[in-house]
C-alpha positions in Angstrom: -100.1 -129.0 47.4 -103.8 -128.9 46.5 -104.2 -132.6 45.7 -104.6 -133.5 49.4 -108.1 -133.5 50.9 -108.9 -132.9 54.6 -111.8 -135.4 54.5 -112.2 -138.9 53.2 -114.0 -139.3 49.9 -117.8 -139.6 50.3 -118.0 -137.7 53.6 -118.6 -134.3 52.0 -122.4 -134.9 51.8 -124.3 -136.7 54.6 -125.4 -140.2 53.7 -129.1 -139.4 53.8 -128.7 -136.5 51.4 -126.5 -138.3 48.8 -129.4 -139.4 46.6 -131.5 -136.3 46.9 -132.1 -134.5 43.7 -132.7 -130.8 43.3 -134.7 -129.3 40.5 -134.5 -125.7 39.6 -137.5 -124.3 37.7 -136.4 -122.5 34.5 -138.5 -120.1 32.5 -139.8 -121.6 29.3 -139.7 -119.2 26.4 -140.2 -115.5 26.5 -142.3 -113.8 29.1 -144.6 -111.9 26.7 -146.5 -110.2 29.5 -143.2 -108.9 30.9 -142.2 -107.6 27.5 -145.6 -106.0 27.1 -145.3 -104.2 30.4 -141.8 -103.0 29.5 -143.0 -101.6 26.2 -145.9 -99.9 28.0 -143.5 -98.2 30.4 -141.4 -97.0 27.4 -144.6 -95.7 25.8 -145.5 -93.8 29.0 -142.1 -92.1 29.0 -142.4 -91.2 25.3 -145.9 -89.8 25.7 -144.7 -87.8 28.7 -141.9 -86.4 26.5 -144.3 -85.3 23.9 -146.6 -83.8 26.4 -143.8 -81.8 28.2 -145.3 -78.4 29.0 -144.3 -75.1 27.3 -143.0 -72.2 29.4 -146.3 -70.4 29.1 -148.4 -73.4 30.4 -149.7 -73.2 34.0 -147.1 -74.2 36.6 -149.1 -77.3 37.7 -148.8 -79.0 34.3 -145.2 -80.2 34.9 -145.7 -81.8 38.3 -149.0 -83.4 37.1 -147.2 -84.8 34.0 -144.3 -86.2 36.1 -146.7 -87.7 38.6 -148.8 -89.2 35.9 -145.9 -90.8 34.1 -144.4 -92.0 37.4 -147.6 -93.6 38.6 -148.2 -95.2 35.3 -144.8 -96.8 35.3 -145.2 -97.9 39.0 -148.6 -99.4 38.1 -147.1 -101.5 35.3 -144.3 -102.6 37.7 -146.8 -103.7 40.3 -148.9 -105.5 37.7 -145.7 -107.3 36.5 -144.8 -108.3 40.1 -148.3 -109.7 40.6 -147.8 -111.6 37.3 -144.6 -113.1 38.6 -146.2 -114.1 41.9 -149.1 -115.7 40.1 -146.7 -117.7 37.8 -144.8 -118.9 40.9 -148.0 -120.0 42.6 -149.1 -121.9 39.5 -145.7 -123.7 39.3 -146.0 -124.5 43.0 -149.5 -125.9 42.5 -148.2 -128.0 39.6 -145.4 -129.4 41.7 -147.8 -130.3 44.5 -150.2 -132.0 42.1 -147.3 -134.1 40.6 -146.4 -135.3 44.1 -149.9 -136.7 44.7 
């Protein structure tokens, strides 16, 4: 039942694409910068937990603490995204240099 094909062999891929190779860039090793950013995010949460205000503290302490931890984590996230973009640009430049 499934042995029959609806096309002749060799017609699945157009002739001019049959010898085209595709390379997929793979990450080499650990992304130490990414691990560092992740650890820094965890550290921001832990410091926020330690600094959690007491009931007798002024009311503005809690929103300020939450905003501080959130912006710190967001900042690390943005820096990591910039790092990934830079790595991608470097890899692209290397591929272009190899073509020349």
